[in-house]
C-alpha positions as a printed NumPy array, in Angstrom:
array([[-22.853, -11.581,  -8.942],
       [-20.141, -13.169, -11.078],
       [-21.858, -12.512, -14.412],
       [-19.578, -10.634, -16.796],
       [-22.317,  -8.162, -17.743],
       [-23.057,  -7.334, -14.114],
       [-19.364,  -6.843, -13.33 ],
       [-18.832,  -4.599, -16.351],
       [-21.882,  -2.505, -15.488],
       [-20.61 ,  -1.967, -11.967],
       [-17.136,  -1.071, -13.224],
       [-18.791,   1.601, -15.382],
       [-20.445,   2.953, -12.248],
       [-16.993,   3.014, -10.653],
       [-15.505,   5.048, -13.54 ],
       [-15.211,   8.327, -11.558],
       [-13.222,   6.565,  -8.83 ],
       [-11.09 ,   4.677, -11.356],
       [-10.371,   7.88 , -13.289],
       [ -9.439,   9.642, -10.046],
       [ -7.182,   6.693,  -9.238],
       [ -5.299,   7.115, -12.512],
       [ -4.914,  10.83 , -11.811],
       [ -3.495,  10.108,  -8.353],
       [ -1.135,   7.471,  -9.756],
       [  0.323,   9.759, -12.414],
       [  0.483,  12.634,  -9.937],
       [  2.481,  10.325,  -7.678],
       [  4.853,   9.575, -10.565],
       [  5.459,  13.298, -11.099],
       [  6.01 ,  13.912,  -7.382],
       [  8.354,  10.94 ,  -7.034],
       [ 10.386,  11.977, -10.047],
       [ 10.7  ,  15.661,  -9.218],
       [ 10.467,  16.192,  -5.445],
       [ 13.676,  15.398,  -3.509],
       [ 11.855,  15.634,  -0.16 ],
       [ 10.637,  12.048,  -0.567],
       [ 13.851,  10.507,  -1.939],
       [ 14.972,   8.919,   1.336],
       [ 11.583,   7.266,   1.775],
       [ 11.505,   6.097,  -1.838],
       [ 15.041,   4.72 ,  -1.57 ],
       [ 13.858,   2.515,   1.282],
       [ 10.996,   1.271,  -0.89 ],
       [ 13.404,   0.335,  -3.673],
       [ 15.695,  -1.428,  -1.204],
       [ 12.727,  -3.559,  -0.158],
       [ 12.002,  -4.43 ,  -3.783],
       [ 15.634,  -5.361,  -4.427],
       [ 15.477,  -7.615,  -1.371],
       [ 12.633,  -9.554,  -3.   ],
       [ 14.749,  -9.988,  -6.125],
       [ 17.7  , -11.24 ,  -4.054],
       [ 15.532, -13.85 ,  -2.334],
       [ 14.378, -15.121,  -5.727],
       [ 17.908, -15.242,  -7.165],
       [ 19.14 , -17.345,  -4.238],
       [ 16.336, -19.911,  -4.582],
       [ 16.456, -23.202,  -6.493],
       [ 13.986, -21.888,  -9.072],
       [ 14.382, -18.092,  -9.318],
       [ 11.666, -17.606, -11.958],
       [  9.035, -19.55 , -10.025],
       [ 10.025, -17.983,  -6.707],
       [  9.892, -14.482,  -8.162],
       [  6.458, -15.187,  -9.679],
       [  5.097, -16.469,  -6.364],
       [  6.542, -13.595,  -4.325],
       [  5.27 , -10.94 ,  -6.718],
       [  1.853, -12.562,  -6.945],
       [  1.366, -12.949,  -3.198],
       [  2.646,  -9.443,  -2.496],
       [  0.378,  -7.769,  -5.04 ],
       [ -2.683,  -9.997,  -4.587],
       [ -2.745,  -9.652,  -0.802],
       [ -2.17 ,  -5.912,  -0.954],
       [ -4.87 ,  -5.377,  -3.595],
       [ -7.519,  -7.119,  -1.488],
       [ -6.437,  -5.499,   1.772],
       [ -6.26 ,  -1.998,   0.303],
       [ -9.772,  -2.414,  -1.077],
       [-11.332,  -3.202,   2.307],
       [ -9.089,  -0.926,   4.368],
       [-10.678,   1.868,   2.377],
       [-13.566,   1.531,   4.818],
       [-11.469,   3.715,   7.135],
       [-12.46 ,   6.816,   5.128],
       [-10.405,   5.914,   2.052],
       [ -7.072,   6.953,   3.539],
       [ -5.158,   3.717,   2.873],
       [ -6.025,   3.366,  -0.85 ],
       [ -5.244,   7.047,  -1.433],
       [ -1.796,   6.683,   0.112],
       [ -1.185,   3.309,  -1.52 ],
       [ -1.843,   4.488,  -5.05 ],
       [  0.162,   7.699,  -4.669],
       [  3.156,   5.873,  -3.159],
       [  3.134,   3.285,  -5.948],
       [  3.197,   6.077,  -8.495],
       [  5.975,   7.864,  -6.604],
       [  8.154,   4.746,  -6.562],
       [  7.847,   4.281, -10.321],
       [  8.435,   7.977, -10.997],
       [ 11.501,   8.016,  -8.746],
       [ 12.883,   4.842, -10.31 ],
       [ 12.465,   6.172, -13.846],
       [ 13.996,   9.516, -12.9  ],
       [ 17.071,   7.741, -11.484],
       [ 17.431,   5.564, -14.573],
       [ 17.119,   8.582, -16.862],
       [ 19.701,  10.53 , -14.821],
       [ 22.214,   7.67 , -14.816],
       [ 21.652,   6.027, -18.191],
       [ 19.823,   8.599, -20.296],
       [ 16.277,   9.069, -21.537],
       [ 16.63 ,   6.46 , -24.305],
       [ 17.583,   3.725, -21.834],
       [ 14.772,   4.798, -19.508],
       [ 12.28 ,   4.498, -22.388],
       [ 13.641,   1.002, -23.083],
       [ 13.071,   0.03 , -19.441],
       [  9.5  ,   1.279, -19.643],
       [  8.777,  -0.641, -22.843],
       [ 10.535,  -3.855, -21.84 ],
       [ 10.448,  -3.96 , -18.06 ],
       [  7.273,  -2.162, -17.022],
       [  4.748,  -2.079, -19.845],
       [  4.382,  -5.856, -20.497],
       [  3.113,  -6.61 , -16.991],
       [  2.199,  -3.062, -15.961],
       [ -0.581,  -2.892, -18.515],
       [ -2.373,  -5.474, -16.341],
       [ -0.943,  -4.808, -12.896],
       [ -1.333,  -1.025, -12.73 ],
       [ -5.029,  -0.956, -13.745],
       [ -5.694,  -3.802, -11.277],
       [ -4.059,  -1.822,  -8.466],
       [ -5.996,   1.295,  -9.434],
       [ -9.296,  -0.615,  -9.534],
       [ -8.582,  -2.047,  -6.069],
       [ -7.871,   1.454,  -4.781],
       [-10.989,   2.79 ,  -6.522],
       [-13.117,   0.302,  -4.612],
       [-11.288,   1.299,  -1.448],
       [-12.033,   4.972,  -2.103],
       [-15.696,   4.135,  -2.693],
       [-15.7  ,   2.394,   0.687],
       [-14.28 ,   5.622,   2.095],
       [-17.094,   7.762,   0.693],
       [-19.643,   5.355,   2.159],
       [-17.854,   5.652,   5.487],
       [-18.076,   9.452,   5.37 ],
       [-21.764,   9.254,   4.445],
       [-22.405,   6.91 ,   7.335],
       [-20.546,   9.15 ,   9.772],
       [-22.386,  12.215,   8.519],
       [-25.746,  10.526,   8.921],
       [-24.811,   9.256,  12.372],
       [-23.976,  12.771,  13.49 ],
       [-26.593,  14.82 ,  11.658],
       [-29.343,  12.688,  10.105],
       [-29.806,   9.275,  11.661],
       [-32.971,   8.67 ,   9.661],
       [-30.762,   8.095,   6.606],
       [-28.709,   5.351,   8.261],
       [-30.909,   2.448,   7.016],
       [-30.521,   3.66 ,   3.398],
       [-26.763,   4.008,   3.75 ],
       [-26.632,   0.591,   5.409],
       [-28.32 ,  -0.948,   2.371],
       [-25.948,   0.901,   0.026],
       [-23.01 ,  -0.391,   2.051],
       [-24.342,  -3.941,   1.995],
       [-24.921,  -3.791,  -1.767],
       [-21.434,  -2.435,  -2.402],
       [-19.791,  -5.097,  -0.236],
       [-21.539,  -7.723,  -2.367],
       [-20.139,  -6.048,  -5.496],
       [-16.598,  -6.372,  -4.152],
       [-16.817, -10.162,  -3.918],
       [-16.022, -10.755,  -7.627],
       [-13.023,  -8.441,  -7.23 ],
       [-11.597, -10.793,  -4.591],
       [-11.274, -13.327,  -7.408],
       [-10.596, -11.128, -10.436],
       [ -7.931,  -8.855,  -8.949],
       [ -5.687, -11.689,  -7.664],
       [ -6.176, -13.446, -11.013],
       [ -4.985, -10.319, -12.823],
       [ -2.041, -10.093, -10.413],
       [ -1.178, -13.74 , -11.119],
       [ -1.024, -13.108, -14.865],
       [  1.009,  -9.928, -14.318],
       [  3.452, -11.677, -11.967],
       [  4.089, -14.446, -14.502],
       [  4.721, -11.887, -17.24 ],
       [  6.969,  -9.809, -14.97 ],
       [  9.112, -12.744, -13.868],
       [  9.444, -14.25 , -17.36 ],
       [  8.788, -11.977, -20.344],
       [  9.862,  -8.73 , -18.663],
       [ 13.055, -10.301, -17.312],
       [ 13.839, -11.79 , -20.716],
       [ 13.209,  -8.532, -22.574],
       [ 15.447,  -6.591, -20.172],
       [ 18.254,  -9.124, -20.703],
       [ 18.307,  -8.55 , -24.471]])
């Protein structure tokens, strides 16, 4: 189950869901950066993020506190969003789009206030160093959640129209649940690395 080859083979099988996750994420960025209808909602999201930063700044060890807060927030959400996908994939779909919208809205605000050059600097220094790990990890978690959703729809369809297929779908569900077990370890580990980079390297680069 935890063999690298087995995990990589299953990730290849998940490629359509992962690719769709990236599409949703970037679509969310475009929507967040261009559609004013969602600005009030996105402002509230940014206020919540700034609150996390304030808690860290007021602690005895801001760097460590920020790392722990970011790690716990992302690790818990990544695992929950994966399994909440069992409810027809709704939660991971919303989660990935909203994350993209927040980033798109943030970058649009920075570009409007400071210019495109400064926005590009924020991307390179403040987002890319940890985002190159964190964003794919979030998308993979959501991809597994969306796969859970498709299994849920298959199960519901069989329950309503073809109950003879339920044992097969049950086995598929059981097999997929087993495949998510390594993700419970790997995704939080990726989030841990990303949180350390975000609270140290990204902060340092932005201060230059």
